[in-house]
Backbone as CSV, one residue per row, in Angstrom:
resi,resn,N_x,N_y,N_z,CA_x,CA_y,CA_z,C_x,C_y,C_z
1,MET,-84.648,-47.606,-88.531,-84.073,-47.800,-87.233,-82.562,-48.033,-87.319
2,LEU,-82.093,-48.599,-88.415,-80.671,-48.862,-88.559,-79.865,-47.608,-88.870
3,ALA,-80.510,-46.570,-89.366,-79.789,-45.352,-89.731,-79.437,-44.499,-88.519
4,LEU,-80.103,-44.697,-87.395,-79.883,-43.870,-86.215,-78.443,-43.952,-85.691
5,PRO,-77.863,-45.140,-85.520,-76.463,-45.155,-85.056,-75.502,-44.504,-86.042
6,ARG,-75.773,-44.598,-87.304,-74.890,-43.968,-88.286,-74.931,-42.456,-88.178
7,VAL,-76.107,-41.906,-87.881,-76.217,-40.458,-87.698,-75.407,-40.029,-86.488
8,HIS,-75.487,-40.783,-85.406,-74.711,-40.450,-84.208,-73.214,-40.548,-84.471
9,GLN,-72.809,-41.521,-85.249,-71.396,-41.634,-85.588,-70.938,-40.455,-86.427
10,LEU,-71.763,-40.045,-87.362,-71.410,-38.912,-88.210,-71.318,-37.633,-87.391
11,VAL,-72.269,-37.445,-86.496,-72.242,-36.252,-85.641,-71.008,-36.283,-84.754
12,SER,-70.669,-37.437,-84.216,-69.475,-37.548,-83.377,-68.211,-37.262,-84.173
13,LEU,-68.177,-37.700,-85.418,-67.002,-37.456,-86.247,-66.837,-35.988,-86.612
14,VAL,-67.880,-35.209,-86.459,-67.798,-33.771,-86.712,-67.536,-33.015,-85.416
15,ILE,-68.236,-33.369,-84.360,-68.156,-32.612,-83.109,-66.831,-32.833,-82.388
16,VAL,-66.359,-34.060,-82.320,-65.134,-34.342,-81.552,-63.914,-33.627,-82.132
17,PRO,-63.644,-33.694,-83.435,-62.485,-32.940,-83.941,-62.649,-31.423,-83.806
18,ALA,-63.871,-30.930,-83.989,-64.093,-29.488,-83.845,-63.847,-29.041,-82.408
19,ALA,-64.344,-29.801,-81.450,-64.139,-29.452,-80.042,-62.667,-29.572,-79.661
20,THR,-61.985,-30.561,-80.198,-60.559,-30.712,-79.926,-59.764,-29.541,-80.485
21,PHE,-60.110,-29.100,-81.671,-59.426,-27.963,-82.279,-59.657,-26.695,-81.458
22,ILE,-60.892,-26.455,-81.065,-61.208,-25.256,-80.280,-60.494,-25.302,-78.935
23,GLY,-60.473,-26.469,-78.303,-59.762,-26.605,-77.035,-58.269,-26.389,-77.184
24,GLY,-57.703,-26.843,-78.291,-56.278,-26.636,-78.534,-55.928,-25.173,-78.728
25,ILE,-56.772,-24.454,-79.454,-56.541,-23.018,-79.656,-56.660,-22.270,-78.333
26,ALA,-57.639,-22.643,-77.507,-57.805,-21.998,-76.200,-56.598,-22.278,-75.303
27,ASN,-56.087,-23.493,-75.347,-54.908,-23.840,-74.563,-53.694,-23.044,-75.029
28,LEU,-53.520,-22.915,-76.323,-52.423,-22.125,-76.871,-52.513,-20.672,-76.409
29,ALA,-53.703,-20.097,-76.464,-53.879,-18.709,-76.033,-53.596,-18.555,-74.542
30,ALA,-53.988,-19.532,-73.739,-53.739,-19.455,-72.297,-52.251,-19.526,-71.991
31,ILE,-51.530,-20.400,-72.686,-50.093,-20.524,-72.441,-49.351,-19.260,-72.858
32,VAL,-49.706,-18.706,-74.002,-49.053,-17.468,-74.455,-49.352,-16.331,-73.491
33,GLY,-50.589,-16.204,-73.059,-50.952,-15.161,-72.092,-50.211,-15.318,-70.780
34,PHE,-50.068,-16.558,-70.339,-49.350,-16.826,-69.091,-47.887,-16.425,-69.209
35,MET,-47.264,-16.763,-70.315,-45.853,-16.432,-70.503,-45.640,-14.922,-70.615
36,VAL,-46.522,-14.251,-71.327,-46.391,-12.799,-71.464,-46.568,-12.130,-70.104
37,THR,-47.546,-12.592,-69.333,-47.772,-12.017,-68.007,-46.600,-12.296,-67.073
38,ALA,-46.037,-13.480,-67.156,-44.943,-13.849,-66.253,-43.670,-13.066,-66.536
39,THR,-43.453,-12.682,-67.786,-42.206,-11.997,-68.120,-42.378,-10.499,-68.329
40,ALA,-43.585,-9.992,-68.205,-43.829,-8.561,-68.436,-43.205,-7.733,-67.307
41,GLY,-42.557,-6.675,-67.688,-42.003,-5.750,-66.722,-40.668,-6.167,-66.127
42,LEU,-40.146,-7.293,-66.537,-38.848,-7.725,-66.019,-37.725,-7.180,-66.891
43,PRO,-36.562,-6.964,-66.292,-35.420,-6.547,-67.112,-35.041,-7.643,-68.109
44,ASP,-34.412,-7.252,-69.193,-34.023,-8.201,-70.239,-33.107,-9.305,-69.708
45,THR,-32.336,-8.997,-68.694,-31.356,-9.970,-68.199,-32.003,-11.141,-67.471
46,VAL,-33.208,-10.977,-66.954,-33.846,-12.064,-66.199,-35.088,-12.622,-66.888
47,GLN,-35.426,-12.131,-68.070,-36.609,-12.658,-68.755,-36.424,-14.114,-69.157
48,GLY,-35.241,-14.503,-69.549,-34.987,-15.903,-69.884,-35.152,-16.810,-68.677
49,LEU,-34.663,-16.360,-67.531,-34.825,-17.125,-66.304,-36.299,-17.251,-65.936
50,ALA,-37.047,-16.164,-66.049,-38.467,-16.194,-65.710,-39.250,-17.106,-66.650
51,SER,-38.960,-17.051,-67.938,-39.688,-17.925,-68.866,-39.313,-19.387,-68.643
52,GLY,-38.072,-19.652,-68.285,-37.670,-21.019,-67.974,-38.359,-21.555,-66.738
53,LEU,-38.484,-20.712,-65.726,-39.154,-21.140,-64.493,-40.658,-21.336,-64.702
54,THR,-41.256,-20.557,-65.573,-42.689,-20.733,-65.806,-42.962,-21.913,-66.735
55,THR,-41.983,-22.353,-67.486,-42.168,-23.516,-68.347,-42.164,-24.808,-67.526
56,VAL,-41.463,-24.828,-66.413,-41.341,-26.030,-65.596,-42.701,-26.543,-65.117
57,PRO,-43.617,-25.718,-64.567,-44.883,-26.270,-64.085,-45.815,-26.731,-65.205
58,GLN,-45.591,-26.291,-66.408,-46.488,-26.681,-67.500,-46.142,-28.073,-67.896
């Protein structure tokens, strides 16, 4: 009966970092996709302005 909490702790120590890593990678992909979409098709002279404006809400 005493081993049960230790198993849950071990599982938590594996699942929480793995889920955090996966969530971080997904967030990175979303931000890169958002920036590429926001600046796609714009002239070179205004791409810096567009990327700066899209960084503000993040």
